[in-house]
N, C-alpha and C positions, 0 to 999 in steps of 0.2 A: 133642258139646256136647249137653246135654238143655235141654229148654224152660224150666226154672228159671233156668239159667245166662243163657240168651238174655233173659230177662225183666229179671234183675239187671243186665246191661250196659246195656239200653234205658234203665232207670230212672237209672243212674249218668250216662249220657250226657245225659239230660234234664235233670239236676240241675247239670250242668257249666255248663249255659247254651250259648249260641250258640258254636260254634267259629268262629275266623277263617277267613273265606274267602280263597282263594287268589286273588290278584289277576291277573286275566288281561289281558295287554296288548291293547289296541285301536289300530289303526293308522290315521290318518286323512291325506289328502293335504294338504300345506301348499306353497303356491307362494311362492317367495322373490321378491320384486318387486324386485330389485336389478339389473335389466337397464339396461345404459347405451345411452342413445339415440345414433344417429348423426346428427351434424350436418348442416346443409345442404350445406355445402361438401365434406365428405368424400363425401356420397352423389353431389353433382355429379361429383366427380373419378371415382368409380366408373362414374356413367352415360357420361362420356366415353370411359373404357376400353372399355366395353360397344359404345358407337357406333363407334369405332375397330374394333373386332372384326366388328362387323356390317357396316360399310362394306368391310372386307378380303373378307368373305364375298360381298357383292354384286359387287365387282370380280372375283372370280373366276367368279361365275354368270353375270353378263351377257353376256359374249361368247358364251355357249352358247345364247342366244336371239336371235330375229330382231331386226331394226333398229328395230321399232316401240317408241315410247317408252311407251306404253300397257302393253305385256307387260312391258317391263323395270321401270316403276313397280310394277306388281302383284307382280312377282317379289320387288322390294326391300322392299316393305310385307309381304309373306309372311316373308320371311327374318328381318325385324325382329321380328316377333310370334313367329315360330317360336323364335328364338333366347331370347328373354326367357322365353317358357312353357317350353320344354323344360329350358333350364339351372336355371331355378328350381324346377321340379317334379322334376326328378331329382336335384338336390343339396340338396333340402331347404330352400330359402330363399336361394340363392346363385348369383348370374350370376359369370361369370368376373372381371368388375371388383369385385364384392362379395368375393370370394374373395381377391383379390390385397389387398384393403384391410382385410380381416377383419370384414366386415360381413354381416348376415342378416336376412332377412324373417322375421317371427314374428308370430303372432296376438297380439292384445292380452290375450286372456283366457288365454294359456298353452298352449293346444292346439296340436296339431301342424297344420302347413299340409296342407290337402287338396288334390286336384286341381281343385275347383271353386273354391277360393279362389284358387288359382294362376292358373287360366284367366282367371276374371273380372278379377283385379287385373292381371296380365300382358299379357292379349290386349285385352280391352274397354277398361278404364281407359287403357292405353298409346296405344290408337288415339285415345281423346278427348284425351289429353296431346299426342299429335303433332299434332293439328289445333289444339288451344288451348294452347299451349306454355307461357303465363304461369301456368296452373293449378299447374304445377311449383313455383312459388314459396310456394305454400301450406305446402311442407315448411319453409320458413324461419321461418314466423310461428305455426304451431300449437303448441300445448303439447308433443305428442308426436312433433314434426317429422314429420307425415305429410302426404302430397300427396293429391290427390283420389283416386287408387286405394286409398290406404291407409285414408282416412276411409270410404270406401264400403264395403271388405272387411274393416274393423276389424282391420287389420294396422299394423305399425310395422317400421322397420330399426333395428337393435341393433348394438352392436360384440360380435361372437360370442365374443370372449375373455372378456367378463364375463358370458356367459349362464349363468344359475343353473338347473338342472334341478328336476324336482319331486322332493322326498325325502319320506319317510315320518318323521314325529315320532311317537315312542312316547308314548302316552298310558294310564295305567292307570285301570280302572274302579274307583270307590271304591264298597265295599259299601254298601247303603242305610241300614244302621244305624249308620254312621260318619258319615254325611253332617252337616255342620253348616249351620245357616241364617245364620250370620255369614260365611261365606266369599263 
């Protein structure tokens, strides 16, 4: 193709006006907030199931230690805390009681639980809740059914069957010359 033909093609392209741009998809994250909160009594039943399991573990471990009550109590507290931290951490938010009833601990913002969240909620806050038992009743009166540990850690307990994951909604970019000021 010689120079004259190239110039002619360029002039034709300029006369045709702007060509329609190909719309390229842009993906953005959208969180469906259709999580169903677990009620106080459902959480209570899951907690009782967990306490039975922790009690069983303590019944197995206590004869292994001396007859000193202090050591037995310390072991019982450590088993209690270790049970909640390890089961919640390794199962991404579920203890065995929560698994049986189909419940799950999630962060309010929709992000995945990390070990810091799990440790603080399950170790530090459970220790406080074990000492001041009536603070569990907050789960019955707060909007998101949160007890003290949930409020501090910004978590909540939901019914796992209704959990909605993050998905990507496809949004198309509108070329600037097609934008309307009335939309």
